[in-house]
LUMTIZA-293045 format. One line per 4 residues: number of its first residue (from 1); for each residue x, y, z of N, C-alpha, C. Coordinates in steps of 0.001 Angstrom, whole numbers, plus 500000, padded with zeros to 6 digits. Layout:
N
NUM	X Y Z X Y Z X Y Z ~ ...
END
This chain:
385
1	342560 355156 248358 343637 355785 247469 343650 356819 248508 ~ 345227 357434 248889 345649 357934 249832 345716 359368 248623 ~ 345675 360808 249683 346127 362402 249296 347935 362164 248681 ~ 348004 362766 248011 349159 363223 247869 350155 363587 248317
5	351019 362963 248928 352053 362790 250288 351842 362107 251170 ~ 350665 361827 250919 350743 360334 252595 350911 359333 252172 ~ 351510 358706 252510 351889 356896 252353 350773 356345 253377 ~ 350399 354932 252898 349538 353779 253326 349925 354049 255050
9	351313 353886 255521 351899 353751 257004 350973 354950 257781 ~ 351129 355775 256625 351075 357436 257341 348805 357298 257809 ~ 348246 356936 256664 346919 356695 256977 346673 355908 258237 ~ 347410 354538 258412 346442 353637 259196 347202 354256 260416
13	348621 354772 260795 348644 355563 261508 347909 356596 262410 ~ 346932 357048 260904 346008 358213 261755 345222 357585 261842 ~ 344630 356445 261769 343377 356043 261889 343518 355736 262983 ~ 344549 354621 263373 344780 354197 264870 344560 355059 266105
17	344744 355921 265584 344955 357040 266740 343482 357798 266823 ~ 343154 357992 265986 341591 358318 265893 340680 357166 266833 ~ 340991 356005 267116 340629 355113 267541 340849 355106 268944 ~ 341922 355331 268961 342482 355528 270194 341672 356398 271208
21	341787 357150 270341 341213 358982 270798 339920 358578 271401 ~ 338778 357593 270194 337834 357147 270314 337321 356515 272150 ~ 338587 355929 272140 338156 355013 272993 338723 355522 274329 ~ 339315 356576 274480 339584 357256 275404 338816 358036 276017
25	337778 358754 275340 336671 359490 274994 336045 358367 276071 ~ 335663 357803 275681 334551 357141 276074 334500 356855 277834 ~ 335399 356215 278450 336216 356651 279846 335218 357958 280168 ~ 336165 358846 279818 335619 360201 280379 334266 360605 280317
29	333747 360262 278934 332178 360065 279664 331830 359836 280699 ~ 331659 358576 280255 331126 357320 281343 331639 358341 282829 ~ 332901 358727 283141 333155 359083 284439 332344 360741 285168 ~ 332141 361478 283555 330940 362639 283466 329955 362019 284140
33	329141 360728 283299 327781 360918 283646 327622 360215 284932 ~ 328842 359544 285047 328708 358564 286839 328735 359648 287917 ~ 329355 360870 287270 329719 362206 288573 328288 362297 288297 ~ 327645 363015 287739 326555 363614 287536 325431 362997 288619
37	325401 361532 287899 324705 361277 289235 325026 361245 290388 ~ 325651 360476 290934 326848 361063 292289 326248 362260 292858 ~ 326602 363630 291934 325951 364492 292447 324321 365132 292825 ~ 323723 364181 291530 322668 364397 291893 321386 363971 292969
41	322217 362898 293015 321784 361700 294011 321829 362776 295295 ~ 323422 363286 295240 323293 363970 296676 322877 364740 297019 ~ 322260 365541 295689 321710 366586 295834 320300 366278 296544 ~ 319611 365150 295915 318201 364873 296279 318534 364517 297512
45	319689 364029 298099 319601 363219 299548 319693 364425 300686 ~ 320781 365359 300172 320186 367049 300649 318762 366994 301127 ~ 318420 367292 299696 317275 368473 299977 316388 367007 300770 ~ 316431 366156 300712 315784 365419 301841 315822 366018 303152
49	317465 365288 303559 317431 365514 304435 316904 366928 305276 ~ 317496 368396 304427 317085 369129 304788 315441 369667 305452 ~ 314760 368796 304488 313221 368684 304835 313226 368155 305893 ~ 313644 366857 306467 313146 366765 307457 314088 367122 308580
53	315225 367605 308574 315538 368524 309168 314903 369638 310108 ~ 314382 369866 308482 313579 371526 308967 311549 371497 309736 ~ 311813 370055 309068 310107 369740 310075 310114 369888 311449 ~ 311288 369350 312347 311128 369797 313777 311494 370870 314115
57	310379 371116 315254 310021 372554 315611 311081 372815 317353 ~ 311682 373746 317249 313164 373898 318868 311851 374478 319729 ~ 312077 373815 321266 310814 375012 321751 312347 375310 322848 ~ 313054 376733 322147 314444 377404 323387 313872 377470 324435
61	312210 378057 324297 311430 378610 325618 311496 378116 327301 ~ 311317 376325 326387 311630 375832 328142 313198 375787 328823 ~ 314241 375784 327893 315336 375956 328791 315545 377321 329209 ~ 315118 378709 328570 315440 379588 329299 314236 379951 330511
65	313013 379113 330654 312232 378901 331664 312806 378236 332919 ~ 313892 377413 332195 314355 376219 333548 315563 376628 333990 ~ 316536 377756 333428 317378 377817 333987 317681 378524 335225 ~ 316585 379414 335464 316618 380164 337057 316713 379230 337757
69	316305 377978 337776 316116 377046 338985 316693 375630 338520 ~ 318186 376699 337874 319028 374672 337744 319709 374583 339071 ~ 319769 375170 340121 320279 374962 341479 319243 373946 341995 ~ 318068 374024 342116 316953 372958 342439 316949 371985 341666
73	317404 371570 340629 317104 370384 339951 317955 369256 340065 ~ 317313 368085 340036 318251 366887 340475 319547 366573 339840 ~ 320596 366028 340541 322151 366248 339881 322070 364243 339542 ~ 322677 364135 338141 322535 362574 337897 323529 362135 339307
77	322785 360574 339028 323417 360074 340267 325293 359098 339839 ~ 326075 359296 340567 327376 358992 340178 327789 357898 339488 ~ 327897 357511 337993 327769 356505 337087 326938 356482 336479 ~ 326013 357295 336422 324939 357019 335502 324260 358129 334616
81	325582 359129 334468 325705 359738 333323 325207 359975 331860 ~ 325733 359023 331843 325636 358049 330340 323850 357314 329900 ~ 323380 357327 331197 321955 357157 330547 321086 358078 330177 ~ 320139 358194 329558 319316 359431 329182 317842 359246 330229
85	317218 360415 330585 315764 359817 331098 315092 361348 330132 ~ 314136 361354 328857 313448 361804 327949 311976 361992 328730 ~ 311346 363205 328420 310107 363493 329004 309193 363609 327453 ~ 308161 362443 327937 307266 362683 326337 306194 362839 326458
89	305269 364427 325899 304590 364495 326311 303673 364262 324909 ~ 301707 363699 325028 300950 363994 323645 300379 365421 324204 ~ 300996 366251 323442 299982 367476 323112 298523 367059 323133 ~ 297455 368190 323514 296417 367828 323886 295658 369401 322936
93	296352 369913 322263 296063 371364 321712 295168 371113 320499 ~ 294253 371485 320482 293493 371619 319773 293125 372665 318340 ~ 294216 373094 318577 294481 374228 317208 295394 373587 316693 ~ 295923 374374 315526 296755 373493 314403 296021 372518 313853
97	295262 372780 313671 294457 371769 312098 294192 370319 313153 ~ 293722 370793 314860 293398 369577 315655 291990 370021 316110 ~ 291177 370939 315199 290131 371373 315845 288848 370398 315638 ~ 289363 368940 315123 287848 368074 314733 288004 367156 316796
101	288898 367605 317436 288946 366760 318388 288651 367695 318870 ~ 287983 368746 319494 287506 369271 320323 287457 370780 319854 ~ 286784 371520 321042 287160 372870 320953 288368 373664 321541 ~ 288806 374320 320345 290215 374930 321776 289859 376068 322322
105	289821 375541 323659 289945 377108 324409 290708 377626 325013 ~ 291935 377783 323873 292988 378812 324091 293838 378529 325084 ~ 294022 377059 325277 295695 376823 326680 295919 375607 325858 ~ 297197 375389 326147 297889 374043 325707 297499 373113 326897
109	297315 371669 326693 297272 370843 327468 297540 369234 327164 ~ 298183 368371 327817 298874 367116 327699 298206 366229 328586 ~ 297615 365006 327867 296903 364123 328583 297881 362666 328872 ~ 299261 363043 327606 299761 361944 327807 301460 361911 328151
113	301683 361777 329557 303012 361841 329710 303718 360205 329507 ~ 304744 360529 329294 305514 359426 329796 307227 359463 329438 ~ 308057 359177 331234 309204 359559 330937 309858 358080 330991 ~ 311095 358440 329390 311112 357441 328639 313004 357269 329641
117	313376 356243 329901 314702 356257 330594 315003 354744 329982 ~ 316176 355565 329535 317403 354650 328047 318742 353864 329130 ~ 318410 353069 329452 320219 352796 330166 321322 353243 329662 ~ 322225 353380 330556 323621 353920 330039 324012 353156 329091
121	324519 351345 329106 325187 350944 328878 323746 350239 327377 ~ 322854 350846 327167 321829 350392 325935 321177 349260 326073 ~ 321117 348695 327439 320627 347003 327445 319420 347056 327677 ~ 318885 348247 327798 316837 348416 327880 316278 350092 328178
125	315344 349833 327779 314632 351497 328271 312963 351172 328631 ~ 312770 351642 329333 311598 351908 329968 310973 353122 330554 ~ 309467 352819 329498 308803 354215 329496 307648 354108 330814 ~ 307721 355234 331852 306666 354947 332734 305628 356085 332271
129	305053 355598 331852 303223 356857 332623 303232 357172 333560 ~ 302759 358800 333363 302342 359220 334731 300754 359770 334681 ~ 299818 359297 334825 298705 359723 335144 298331 361370 335209 ~ 297302 361324 334085 297265 362846 333917 296223 363323 335290
133	295749 362830 335901 294889 362821 336798 295816 362266 338784 ~ 296935 362172 338329 297910 361818 339392 297685 363319 340206 ~ 297618 363127 341886 297814 364589 342146 299037 364214 342992 ~ 299708 365800 342752 301058 366327 342768 300896 367358 343561
137	302355 367849 343997 303028 369269 344376 303661 369611 342668 ~ 302912 371045 342854 303069 371563 341330 304186 373039 342191 ~ 305426 372985 341439 305576 374165 341996 305120 375732 341248 ~ 305890 376691 342185 305115 377947 341016 305956 377887 339736
141	304914 378144 338677 305602 378019 337431 305294 379769 336685 ~ 306179 380046 335978 305892 381054 334618 304903 380369 333685 ~ 304060 381728 333510 303117 381307 332451 303081 382055 331361 ~ 302413 382108 330228 303261 382068 328708 302644 383879 328881
145	301890 384197 329808 301795 385973 329456 302367 386253 330557 ~ 303542 385782 330972 304683 386281 331687 304244 386273 333558 ~ 303164 386323 333592 302816 385690 335138 303507 384540 335849 ~ 303140 384755 337081 303872 383400 338012 302733 382974 338516
149	302794 381175 338708 301337 380808 339566 302168 380484 340456 ~ 301130 380642 341736 301410 379804 342999 301589 378396 343093 ~ 302386 377672 344183 302693 376810 344085 301446 375586 344752 ~ 301035 374944 344315 299734 373844 344441 299864 372258 344354
153	298543 371774 345297 298417 370206 344882 297331 370116 344334 ~ 297616 369660 342989 296915 369204 341968 296632 368431 341116 ~ 295931 368254 340012 296141 366861 339475 297479 367352 338268 ~ 298443 366166 337571 299669 366371 337233 299191 367214 336308
157	297883 367074 335157 297912 367402 333997 298233 368965 334276 ~ 297735 370084 335030 297455 371170 335350 299085 371445 334873 ~ 299832 370718 335117 301353 371652 335031 301223 371996 333788 ~ 301229 371292 332691 301172 371705 331587 300504 372850 331214
161	299217 372485 331399 298426 373810 331209 298745 374931 331246 ~ 299235 375009 332938 299511 376293 333103 300856 376713 332863 ~ 301887 376274 333018 303396 376357 332615 304006 375657 331669 ~ 303125 375039 330354 303649 374150 329442 304928 373593 329971
165	305686 372703 329149 306917 372295 329173 307776 372189 330445 ~ 308325 373500 330661 308918 373959 331707 308374 373597 332931 ~ 307155 373698 333128 306552 373008 334121 306505 371626 334997 ~ 305862 371287 333419 305998 369954 333607 306945 368497 334290
169	308390 369615 333402 309879 369056 333862 309711 369042 335156 ~ 309605 370723 335830 310133 370682 337287 309548 369950 338031 ~ 307783 369613 337523 306755 369032 338394 307354 367447 338448 ~ 307618 366717 337461 308260 365669 337187 309470 365369 337740
173	310551 366492 337966 311879 366311 338844 311677 365895 340484 ~ 310266 367085 340615 310147 367560 342545 309286 366124 342453 ~ 308659 365301 341605 307846 363759 342189 308834 362916 342158 ~ 309915 362823 341241 311150 361288 340856 311938 361947 341358
177	312699 362683 341827 313997 363255 342107 315055 362907 340696 ~ 314303 362570 339261 315005 361967 338096 315354 363482 337430 ~ 316468 363580 337246 316605 364483 336375 316302 364318 334616 ~ 315391 365445 334174 314930 365182 332789 316186 365609 332045
181	316415 364687 330871 317602 365259 329967 317238 366551 328589 ~ 315819 365993 328647 315384 366056 327256 313650 366067 327229 ~ 312833 366862 326486 311901 366894 325759 311152 366379 325055 ~ 310288 365844 324654 309577 366316 323037 308338 365934 323241
185	307521 366773 322742 306127 366954 322659 305617 366413 321229 ~ 304442 365717 320802 303979 364948 319780 302424 365420 319385 ~ 301889 365883 318693 300381 366279 318551 299723 365556 317790 ~ 298499 365513 317992 297539 364567 316898 298092 364208 315440
189	297879 365266 314923 298186 365112 313752 299050 364133 313385 ~ 300503 364370 313758 301780 363710 313692 301954 362251 313944 ~ 300975 362194 314792 300157 360628 315476 299967 359899 314727 ~ 299154 360462 314077 297814 360408 313004 299011 359389 311950
193	299660 360682 311342 300885 360414 310361 301422 359332 309787 ~ 302254 359342 311455 303219 358361 311506 302470 356945 311718 ~ 301108 356250 312270 300325 355425 312250 300590 354746 310698 ~ 299758 355770 310006 299468 355759 308738 300964 355495 307585
197	302405 356091 307652 302684 355543 307349 303762 354534 307563 ~ 303638 353722 308459 303572 352744 308789 302824 351559 308652 ~ 301807 351685 307364 300416 350764 307279 299941 350524 308182 ~ 299687 351595 309629 299058 350945 310427 299440 350040 311440
201	298526 350202 312709 299395 349135 313417 298156 348288 314660 ~ 298817 347060 314832 297789 346101 315178 297558 346323 316451 ~ 296273 346138 316866 295445 346345 317959 294562 344670 318603 ~ 294249 344781 319753 293567 343605 319967 292423 344093 320714
205	290696 343687 320717 289877 343574 321448 289526 342728 321386 ~ 288833 342969 323261 287780 341929 323801 286480 341744 323405 ~ 286134 343143 323044 284931 343016 322177 284540 343859 321796 ~ 283732 344162 320630 283187 345233 319578 283132 346496 320675
209	283378 347949 319617 283846 348754 320155 282429 349767 319203 ~ 281923 350689 320093 281248 351429 319239 280865 353169 320040 ~ 281992 354018 320046 282240 355349 320566 282033 356405 319733 ~ 280494 356824 320058 280414 358111 318908 281736 359371 319280
213	281480 359596 320275 282661 360238 320891 284247 360103 320642 ~ 284210 359015 320736 285811 358688 319770 285921 358126 318779 ~ 284646 358419 317831 284957 358182 316685 285323 356700 316181 ~ 285018 355721 316966 285234 354591 317341 283979 353725 316836
217	284137 352658 315525 283446 351727 315471 284250 350481 314676 ~ 284376 349638 316053 285719 348601 315312 284989 347353 315987 ~ 285139 345798 315114 284274 344806 315487 285574 344489 316764 ~ 285595 343172 317108 286184 342665 318605 287470 341646 317519
221	288595 341139 318730 289583 340768 317848 290619 341653 317578 ~ 291620 340914 316656 292444 341174 316353 292344 341924 314757 ~ 293068 343567 314534 292633 344169 314079 293784 345370 313698 ~ 294122 346059 312301 295118 347035 312275 294528 348674 311944
225	294659 348982 312609 293678 350382 312835 295114 351498 312039 ~ 293710 352037 311509 295188 353561 310601 294832 354747 311752 ~ 295591 355437 310980 295884 356880 311839 294838 357596 312699 ~ 293802 357548 311985 292537 358224 312272 291840 357310 313817
229	291942 355672 313595 291192 355334 314661 292666 354654 315771 ~ 293670 355134 315259 294376 354546 316041 294278 355721 317487 ~ 294344 357379 316991 294600 358373 317767 292933 358023 318612 ~ 291805 357334 317760 290273 357757 319023 291050 356406 320172
233	291701 355036 319376 291839 354364 320142 292707 354837 321828 ~ 293790 355455 321411 294873 355960 322523 294019 356729 323289 ~ 293202 357664 322738 292451 358900 323728 291635 358116 324457 ~ 290799 357522 323933 289229 357442 324987 289554 357198 325997
237	288569 357305 326822 288008 357111 328163 287136 356184 328590 ~ 286076 356918 328127 284295 356261 328317 283875 355305 327520 ~ 284279 355260 326386 283835 354296 325511 284257 352804 325716 ~ 285488 352562 326176 286120 351322 326092 286376 351271 327667
241	286490 349822 328273 286283 349503 329393 285503 349987 330508 ~ 286263 350065 331879 285978 350781 332659 285680 352603 332303 ~ 286231 352997 331778 286113 353989 331685 286780 355310 331995 ~ 288145 354222 332543 289348 354718 333734 290555 355084 333005
245	291052 356140 333461 292473 356605 332993 293460 355279 332826 ~ 293210 354672 334018 294450 353804 333802 294477 352755 332643 ~ 292912 352081 332160 292685 351360 331509 293542 352329 330157 ~ 293282 353437 329981 293715 354268 328594 294875 354224 328710
249	295909 354748 330312 296975 354164 330063 297712 353058 329092 ~ 297217 351462 329930 297685 350499 329242 297300 350257 327718 ~ 296454 350646 327196 296169 350858 325782 297101 351543 325393 ~ 297512 352806 326019 298678 353265 325104 300133 352417 325523
253	300117 351759 326311 301004 351012 326366 301156 349506 325201 ~ 300153 349067 325203 300673 348422 324351 300491 348664 323180 ~ 299499 349285 322415 299891 350263 320998 301010 350900 321381 ~ 301804 351363 321838 303249 351596 321515 304147 350667 321098
257	303990 349483 322465 304496 347946 322225 304015 347652 320586 ~ 303043 347347 320252 303081 347010 318962 303773 347798 317531 ~ 303472 349203 317978 303830 350444 316703 306300 349682 316779 ~ 306220 349794 318099 307601 349217 318057 307733 348045 317413
261	306941 347142 317770 307048 345666 316407 307052 345582 315297 ~ 305962 346520 314539 305598 346883 313096 306671 347658 312931 ~ 307529 348417 313089 308847 349380 312875 310021 348371 312478 ~ 310134 347513 313909 311285 346277 313711 310826 345165 312685
265	309997 344630 312531 309383 343744 311654 309637 343758 310427 ~ 309180 345072 309854 308768 345131 308165 310267 346236 308157 ~ 311235 345874 308935 312123 346507 308987 312311 348156 307746 ~ 311357 348680 308175 311219 350419 307629 312261 350867 307351
269	312897 351310 308970 314099 352382 308842 315417 351769 308296 ~ 315338 350280 307419 316686 349937 306271 315779 350289 305162 ~ 314510 350501 304837 314205 350799 302970 313470 352264 303319 ~ 315125 352658 301813 314793 353816 302215 313220 354571 301897
273	312719 353525 300631 311155 354016 300159 310568 354355 301472 ~ 310232 353364 302240 309390 353143 303295 309979 354107 304419 ~ 311289 354494 304550 311779 355112 305805 311180 356687 305532 ~ 311257 357265 304391 311123 358557 304199 309693 358741 305065
277	308570 358208 304656 307243 358795 305079 307304 358704 306516 ~ 308167 357705 307138 307907 357550 308538 308329 358617 309205 ~ 309805 358688 308575 310851 359716 309512 310143 361588 308834 ~ 309563 361664 307806 308645 362426 307643 307447 362565 308483
281	307029 361839 308783 305475 361923 309846 306086 362091 310954 ~ 307715 361344 311545 307898 361748 312857 308336 362489 313152 ~ 308970 363806 312649 309858 364973 312529 308482 365856 312669 ~ 307694 365396 311836 306665 366925 311216 305667 366992 312763
285	305843 365933 313818 304912 366204 314705 305653 366333 316172 ~ 306729 366365 316047 307767 366313 316801 308010 368521 317207 ~ 308098 368689 318488 308563 370374 319407 309742 369093 319735 ~ 310458 369899 320037 312241 369826 320797 312788 370611 321428
289	313456 370015 322478 314532 371261 322963 315852 370831 322236 ~ 316364 372103 322366 317617 372466 321416 318355 371030 321096 ~ 318707 369656 321929 319615 369134 322436 318990 367584 321488 ~ 317820 368036 320754 317035 366605 320062 316223 367255 318595
293	316762 368681 318331 315898 369277 317592 316585 369305 316222 ~ 317393 368355 315966 317863 368032 314936 317778 366551 314392 ~ 317793 366292 313069 318032 365103 312461 318814 364150 312883 ~ 320581 364702 312660 321525 363739 313557 321197 363544 315011
297	320970 364511 315657 320447 364441 317055 319700 363580 317508 ~ 318477 362861 316539 317604 362056 316913 317771 360489 316026 ~ 318331 360585 314924 319121 359540 314593 320543 358920 315832 ~ 320973 359865 316538 321544 359055 317655 320930 358661 318514
301	319461 358904 319019 319171 358708 319999 318469 357509 319654 ~ 317929 357112 318380 317712 355983 317947 318624 355102 317928 ~ 319489 355486 317320 320357 354221 317124 321389 353814 318349 ~ 320952 354323 319359 321162 353898 320293 320333 352878 321309
305	319002 353003 320853 318129 352128 321187 317766 350880 320243 ~ 318245 351277 319059 317900 350108 317755 318221 348632 317932 ~ 319199 348268 318976 319542 347106 319357 319257 346623 320644 ~ 318102 347204 321406 317594 346359 322694 316556 345811 322219
309	316512 344257 322679 315987 343647 322491 314587 343925 323161 ~ 313349 342981 322141 311775 343669 322332 311721 343611 323835 ~ 311750 342742 324087 311565 342101 325596 312189 342618 326696 ~ 312904 343810 326022 313780 344917 327254 313436 346518 327061
313	312242 346411 326287 311493 347343 325456 310681 347452 326720 ~ 310238 348361 327795 309307 348039 329379 308525 349415 328630 ~ 307014 349003 329042 306234 349811 329613 305200 349986 330623 ~ 305150 350712 331742 305047 350865 332636 303895 351714 333136
317	303180 352021 334185 302117 353043 334981 302940 353235 336605 ~ 303234 355027 336929 303681 354258 338244 302818 353883 339021 ~ 303403 353101 340030 302325 352831 341126 301033 353899 341707 ~ 299574 353546 341684 298812 354654 341721 297726 353800 342604
321	296986 354494 342523 296119 354598 343736 294663 355241 343553 ~ 293595 355252 343846 292663 356216 343808 292823 357304 344714 ~ 292835 358132 344868 292727 359512 346001 291771 359008 346795 ~ 292420 358999 347937 291388 358967 348908 290556 360403 349499
325	290813 361144 348907 289599 362007 349201 288788 362852 347950 ~ 289311 362262 346827 288661 362095 345605 288674 361026 344524 ~ 288002 360023 344394 287563 358765 343435 288532 358818 342298 ~ 288135 359847 341364 288276 360325 339768 289484 360846 340199
329	290334 360957 341379 291985 361364 340937 292659 360204 341206 ~ 294265 360169 341345 295245 359034 341573 295704 359721 342559 ~ 296847 359025 343477 297443 359420 344661 298824 358112 344281 ~ 300386 358502 344411 300846 357566 344248 300697 356121 345676
333	301256 354901 345331 300728 353912 346018 302853 354177 346505 ~ 303137 354335 347946 304211 354086 348487 304570 353216 349851 ~ 305360 352583 349554 307167 352979 349227 307447 352532 347545 ~ 306265 351757 346816 306238 350761 345706 306759 352264 344921
337	306469 354029 344599 306303 354464 343607 308170 355061 343979 ~ 307863 355464 345223 309584 355328 345228 310739 355066 345090 ~ 310510 353681 345289 311112 352302 344737 311738 352209 343330 ~ 310574 352450 342816 310460 353004 341322 311728 353600 340642
341	311285 354730 341002 312116 355889 341353 313325 356033 341532 ~ 313760 355283 342520 315576 354895 342861 315850 353753 342029 ~ 315162 353104 341150 315724 352079 340418 316050 353080 339084 ~ 315394 354099 338625 315322 354475 337643 316499 355640 337514
345	316266 356798 338459 317344 356969 338824 319172 356404 339510 ~ 319106 355336 339567 320177 354428 339903 320696 353645 338403 ~ 320224 354211 337191 319912 352966 336167 320277 351480 336608 ~ 319610 350992 337365 319319 349422 337994 318166 349206 336807
349	317736 347806 336890 317145 346740 336096 315077 347319 336638 ~ 314725 347130 335854 313065 347529 335924 312516 346241 335735 ~ 311713 345057 336350 310941 344407 336031 309339 344516 335924 ~ 308603 343713 334853 307365 344235 334609 306679 343520 334074
353	305354 343199 334323 304865 341883 334166 302950 342876 334898 ~ 302187 341618 335084 300750 342003 336063 301222 342409 337352 ~ 302580 342517 338068 302565 343383 338772 301568 343595 340199 ~ 301802 344393 341048 300973 344653 342240 301562 344633 343221
357	300561 345245 344391 301359 346151 345738 300616 344846 347141 ~ 300597 345048 347782 299851 344110 349006 300788 345045 350672 ~ 299953 344379 351112 300156 344874 352940 301484 343752 353390 ~ 302523 344738 353994 303687 344131 354343 303725 344857 355594
361	303729 344229 356770 304023 345404 358285 302824 346479 358103 ~ 301935 346454 357787 301081 347299 357552 301719 348852 356227 ~ 302593 348301 355421 303022 349105 354489 302614 348588 352907 ~ 302867 349824 352393 302350 348746 350844 303779 348336 350149
365	303299 346913 349740 304982 346640 349141 304674 346032 347846 ~ 305423 346335 346859 305602 345186 345587 306131 343703 345696 ~ 305162 343380 344407 305830 341734 344377 307066 341594 343931 ~ 308254 342868 344128 309379 342844 342520 308937 343322 341142
369	307775 343359 340986 307614 343682 339257 306894 345001 339548 ~ 306727 345625 338174 305891 346842 338160 305064 346345 336953 ~ 303491 346647 336785 302138 346108 336124 302568 347063 334702 ~ 302612 346188 334076 303151 347456 332779 303498 345734 331346
373	304326 346050 330730 303812 344900 329408 305554 345465 328580 ~ 305918 344270 327585 307021 344801 326913 306409 344363 325619 ~ 307793 345101 324893 307516 345492 323005 307192 344021 322539 ~ 307814 342988 322749 307699 341586 322274 306752 341005 322533
377	305688 341198 323788 304546 340503 323860 303300 340415 323030 ~ 302886 340011 322284 301470 339727 321972 300326 340793 321514 ~ 300241 341272 321144 299144 342267 320958 297655 341840 321777 ~ 297256 340601 321300 296255 339483 322045 296402 339514 323524
381	297513 338781 323986 297551 338465 325395 297147 339204 326444 ~ 296729 339103 327486 295691 340083 328282 295305 341080 327503 ~ 294012 340629 326543 293732 341639 326181 292580 342119 326841 ~ 292199 343248 327298 291711 344320 328048 290212 345195 327133
385	289429 345725 327332 288709 346285 326273 289726 347603 326220
END
């Protein structure tokens, strides 16, 4: 039955219009719901981005300390301006939650220094380790208290202890003639978190290790270390091998190669669920100059090296030998060291392998390669304690 004055046709038209109205509302509600989800997702992504970006500490003081010395700093070789040289320093500071690794003596220290050279065309990357005990010329540097140190011939890691990153950069540039474009400082806790975030890193030991000082109790053979054991492994000197800094550096290089391989093989950075903890750990561990202190700048750095083949990611140590006046210190092997510095300065390829030096016409000469490793090598190849 219809209301008086309303025909069946009118009733049918009204019913049809109502259905059309409801049908039109469903797409509207669906679109609104999708918009809310997109906005929520964007909000979460932005929040995570801000969190990661805020993790990175900025070292503005180093640029200020370097500014007065700009005229004496090296200039890039023509045609190599697109290549980048980044000084990576491992902070040995016992403060900031790192007290478990020794007494805080109130001074900053660095026992790891790697000059990372990234080729202009992205064809390769070379990490050159500089031994902390290498005897070098350290320029006059400004100390944190504002006083200035006198130039001196001393072991390399004194530069960081006395004048921080700025003094270390000037020392490296004086030693190599290579312009340092950027620097990164990595601390103990950040290193441990990064290793744990990738579910550990594989190493290989020729013999069991029981080192109370380094807090290591490890069996022989292939194994995966968590962050705590990994830190002890890369820092230990006296409980592994012959106790030399050279072997410690070689362990660090093999470990870094294994870390690169782990991140790439598991597709960590392509999986958002796995990538966030890695990025959080990495950014939390870093103090960077103003050119690398944002997530977008670090992304551009990673993007520039992500397609480099693992056999073109090289780690080596500057040619060195025991210092003639103190066997507990190192000195450069010449002309091998200067030849290496020239190759990096001119953005030329560098070969690594067993390497070695020998006498020719009374002078030290290399065999064309430098002692080191590449990221593609199996971790148990040429295993040393």
